[in-house]
Structure formats: structure tokens, C-alpha cells
N, C-alpha and C positions, 0 to 999 in steps of 0.2 A: 647371410645366407647361404653360402656356397654356391653362388651362382656364378656363371662365367661373366666376364665383364661385357658391356654392351659392344656391339660392333661399333668401329668409326663411322660417323656422318660423312656423307658425302661432301666434296669441297662446297663453300657457300656459294659459288657462282653457279655450280650445277643445281643445286638447290633452287636457287632463284630464277634458273633459266626459264620456266614457265610457272607464273604464278597468278592467280586469278582471284581477288578478294571480291566477295560478293555479301549483300546484305539481303536477308530473307525475312519479310513479314511475318509474323504470327497470326494465327486464327485467334488465339486467346493470350492474354498476358501470361507467361510463364517465368519463374526464378525472377520476377521483378523486370522482364523486357518485353518489349513489342516488337524487336527486331532482331534476328541472330546475325551478326557479322561473322565472318569465317573466311579462312584463305583455302584455296585447292590448289595442288601442286602437281605436276606430272613428272614421272621419272621413266626409267627404262621398262619397269614392269607395270606401269598404269598410273592410275590417278590415286591420289591421297587426300586427307582434309588435316589441316593444321589449325584447329579450332579452340585454343585455351580461351575461356572467357576474358575479357579485357581487363577485368580486375585482378587476374592472376599474375603474379610476380613471373620474372623471367626464370628463376629457378624451377619453379612449379609447372612452367610451361616447356621444359626442355625435355621431359618425358613424351609430351605431346609430338615434340620435334622429332624425337626418335622413333615414335610410332610411324609418323608420316613416311620418314624416310624408310623404314622396315616395309611398310607397304610399298611405296612407289619404287623402291630399288631391289627388294626381294620377293614381293609377291606374297601369296598367301600359303600357308600349309596344306597338305591334302585334306579334303572333308571327309567326315564320317557320315553326314547326313546331308541331304540337299533341301530339305524344309525345315524352318525353325518355327516352333510357335512362338508367339508373342502376345503380349499383353496389351489393351488398351490403357491410355492414361488419362486420368481426370484431374486438372490441376484444381486449386482451391476456389472453385467458382461456387455461388449460390447453387443451393439443391435445384432450383428451378432451371437451371441452365445445363444440367447433367445429361439430360436427352440430346441437346445441340451438340455437345461435346461427343457424346457416343454415336452421333449420327456421321462423324466423319471417318468412322472404321467401318469398311464394307463387310457385309454378311453377318456370319457368325462371331460373336466373340466370346471365347472362352474363359479368358482371365481379364482381371481389370486392376490397375494399381491408382489408388486414390490417394491425393495430397492431402495430409491433416496438419495439425499444429502451425497452420499459417498464423504470421504475426498480426495482431489486430482482429483475429478472430477467436472463439471459443469452442467448447467440446459441442455444445448444442449446434453450432455449423457444421462440425465435423460428423456427428450422428446423421444430420439431416442428410449430408452429401453421400455418405456411405449408404444410408437406406433407400435414397433414391436410385442409387446403382443397383442396389440389390432387387428394389422392386421392378425394373425394367429387365434385370438378367437374373432371374430366380437361380439358375443353375450355374453361373459362372462362378470361378475361382477368384476370390477377393483378396486383396493384400494392400495395406495402407503405409504410406511412406510420411514420416514424421520431419525427415531432413535433420535429427538432432533437436528438435526443437521443444522437447518436453525435459523436465526434470524427473528424477526416478519416481517419485509418488505421483505425479501428473500422470506419467506414462502408464503406470499400474491401473490408476483409476480409469483413464481412458480405454486403454485396451480391453479392460473387464466389461465397460460399457459397450465398445465398439463390437467386441466378439459375439454377441448375440446375432450379428447379422452374418455369422459365419466368416471368419478370416482365417486365412492360410499362415499368414505371417505379417510380421511389422517389420517395416524397414528402418534401421536407425532410429530407433523409438527416443533414444537419449543421446546426448554427445559423445562422451568419451567411452574407452574400452572398459573402464571400471563401471560405469553407469549402466552400460549394455548388459554385463554380467549380472548387476544386481536387478535389472528389468527381467533376464532370463530367469533368474531364481525366483523372485517374486510372483512371476505367472506360474511357475510350476508350483509354489506353495499354495497359492490360491486355486489351484486346478482350472487354471484358463489356458485353454487349448491353442495357443496362439505361438509360432515359432518366431525366433527373432533373427532378421538379417542385419548384416553389418554392410553399410554402403560407404557414408563418408569416413569411417574407420579403415578402409581399404583404399586409401589415397595413392599411397605409394608402396613398392614392392615389399617393403620389411613388415608393413601393417598387417597384412593379412595372417602372417605368422603368431605376431602379437596377439591378435583376436582369437585365432585359434588355441592358442597356449593358456590364455586367460578363461577359456570356456564361455566366450561372452556372446557367441552367435551359433546358431544351426545351420546357417548357409552364409555365403559371401555374394555380393554383388560386385561384380566385376566389370570394369570398362577398358577397352584396349588402350586409349590414348593415354590416361593417367598412368598405367602401369608399363607403358613403354612399347607398346605393340602388342600384336597377336600372340607371337611366340614367346614373350616375355611373360605375357597374362597366364599362357598355358603352363609355364614353369612356376608361377605365383601359386596357381590354383592345386597345382600337384603337390607342392611343398605343405601347403596349409591343411590338406587332406579333408576339406569341407565340401559339400555340394556348392554348385556355383550357378548363379543367374547373370546373365550377360546384360547389360544395359547400355544407354547410349548417353550422349552429352549434348542432346538436343542437336543433333548433327544435320547435315544435309544427308542425301542418299548416299554421297561417297563416303562420309564417314560411317554411316549405317552398314555399309558394305564390308568395313573391316570388323565391326561387331557381328555380322553374320558369319565372317570367316571364322571367329573367335568360338562362337557357339557352334558352328559346323564341326570344328575340329576337337571339341571337349570329349573326353571318353565317354562322360554321361550328360545327359541334360534334362534333369527331373522337372524342370520348372519352365513355365513359358517367359520368354526374355523381353526386357525393356527396350525392345528396338524398333518399335511402332510410331516412333514419335515425329515422322515425317508428317504424320497426321495432323500434328498441332501447327504444322507451316503453311502459311497461305501460298507459298512458293516453293521451288526447289530448282535445282540444276538438272534434273534429267527430265526428258521428255515424258518417259513413264517412269515417276518416282517408285522408290521402293517403300510402298505402302501396303500393309498386311490385308489380305482377303481371307474371310473365315478363319481370323485369328493364326495366319499363318504367313511367312515370308518364303519366297522362293530363291534359291540362291543363284543371282545371276550378276553379270558384270555390271557396273556403275559407270559409266562414261559419260561426262556432261555434256549438254547440248551446247554449243558455241553460242547460238543467238541468245540462250537462257543466261550463259555467263555474262554476255554484253549485256543485256538487259537488266540485270540485278548486280552490276558492277558498281562498287562504293566510289564516291568523288574522290578526286586525286589525293587530297590530304589524308583521307582514311587509309587509302591505299600505300602511301608513303609512311603512316604509322604501322602498318603491319609489316611492309619489307624491312623497317627499322628494327622492329620487333625480332623478325626471323634471324637479321645479323648479329643482334646481340645474344639472343639466345643460342644462336650456333657457336659463337665465340666463347659461351660458358663450356660449352662441352669439350672444347679445345683445352680450356684452362683446367676441366676435370682429368 
């Protein structure tokens, strides 16, 4: 890819000098979980989040550790903007729960991401959910996220039907890069005006270039942590040459702050970002969580409240699990 090597990680004992592992309950079930476990650590430049989901292997978690170290030891690059437009997120809830979910977002909502293609549901469920959002927000920009859940023919059928509600784009409508390209081509052939965004196909820093080369997407969904940090993500987006939407991985406000730093530093930001997910959490580590107001988040520091860190701390065995994981992942970097 022609990118510089990652900077070395700080020594493991420095990384582990101050680590808080918390469990934050969710308002609605999301990604199959009701509680979000994540680790927060502090370095010389401030706080950072290390929150790869527990099922992720150590090799996949390494980029997340690099990202956390980059934030806590180097801070953030200079911002180009101080207000970031963000979308509301509607999980795969029944249509009648859509108003309750959207009520978690204060003031005007200019864009909404709606989960579709959930296992155990069908296109009628998706259609009803999208229709419910459109009915509540006639002027909002809507996008759907299938998390790679459709085969190509199903994706084309679904998007042709859902497009009548007015969709800007579909996030990862099919699983692989080849399938994404086929969906994008099929939509164009059918005259369906829905763009294709790659999310799961942008997991690692090599992937966005493969997506761009294959003509598989109109835009990229990028997350700071899986790409190795804010600086690395900026390099990846520049190399891919596609517009980017910044998203989160169901982070606490500390992780959202890194996403905001990425969105603030991108040369262009044509789309509202998926950084409003603290609204899906019942609790957070900041006394004033980074929740959007009128569809925007303001760039401000994210310093955890010591009482909230203590209140949401995980039991000792879970803390031990995360500390051991941090040590293993750090050791992987030394091997690499």
C-alpha cells in the first residue's frame, strides 16, 4: 500500500498503567448484545478506548490497540471543522418501536441509518421499519445497513422496493467485494438511484483499496479503531480516493471522540456520520455524553467521570480477561 510502518506501541506496562474496564447497558438490543464491554486507558495525550468486541481474535484486535495508543500517546491531528453532522441509528426493531428509538435523539434529525436484513426477519419487516422512519421524518436523508446480510439477487429486490421511501445509499448490501460490485452494477441497470457504501469490506487498511479498484462502492464507511487510528484512517481514505462516512463501533463517548477527530480532519465530509450511537447506550462514562443535538456533535474533549468509571466497572474476572487480552495483543505487535 506504500504506507509507512506503524509507530511502535508504548511498553505494555505503560499501556496498562491506567486501564478501566466498563460494562455499559444498551437501551435496545444491538449486534445481538444488551451490554457493551470496553476498556478505557489513559496516556500522556489523554484518554482512549480499546473496545474490540469480545469475539474478535487477537490479530484483529491489534489495530484497535494501535488506534488507542495513537490517541492516548499522540493526540489528534488538527481539525478542519468543529461541528460534525451525524445520523440517528435505528436497530432492527419492530416498526412500532421506531418512534421510541428516534426519541433518544434530541432536536432535529437530518439523517437516519436503518438496520435491515436481520436474521429471522424478512423484507416486509424491513419495509415497515423504513416506512415508519420516513413517516416520522419526511425530510430526512435515509440510508439502510444490511451488514452483508443479502445475496446479490435479494439485495437488488430489497433495494428496488425500499428505494421508493427515498434512500441515499445502502451500506454493505452484500458480503464480498465482488458481490458489492454486482449489486452496484445491478442497481444502475435497473435505474434504482441508491448508492452503495462499503463497511464490512473496509475492515483492514488494505481493503479500501481493493474496494476502490473493483468499482464496488460509491463511498466508504470508515472507523478509526479497526483501521489503526485516526492518522492511519486519513491515509487510507486518501489512498482509496472515495468519499468517506465516519462510523463508530458502539463506543463510549471516549471512542466516539476519536471518530469525531477523524471526521473533523477529513478534507471533505459530504455525509452525516454514524457517530450518534451513544444515544443507544443507557449509560456512558462522561457526565455529559457525546450525544447529538439537532443532528450534530460538537468537537469537545471526552474525559471520563471517575464516579461513572467506578459505577460501571466490570467484576474482577472480566477485568482480568481484558488485561490478559491487552497483554496478548501487545505481544503480537512485538512479533510483527
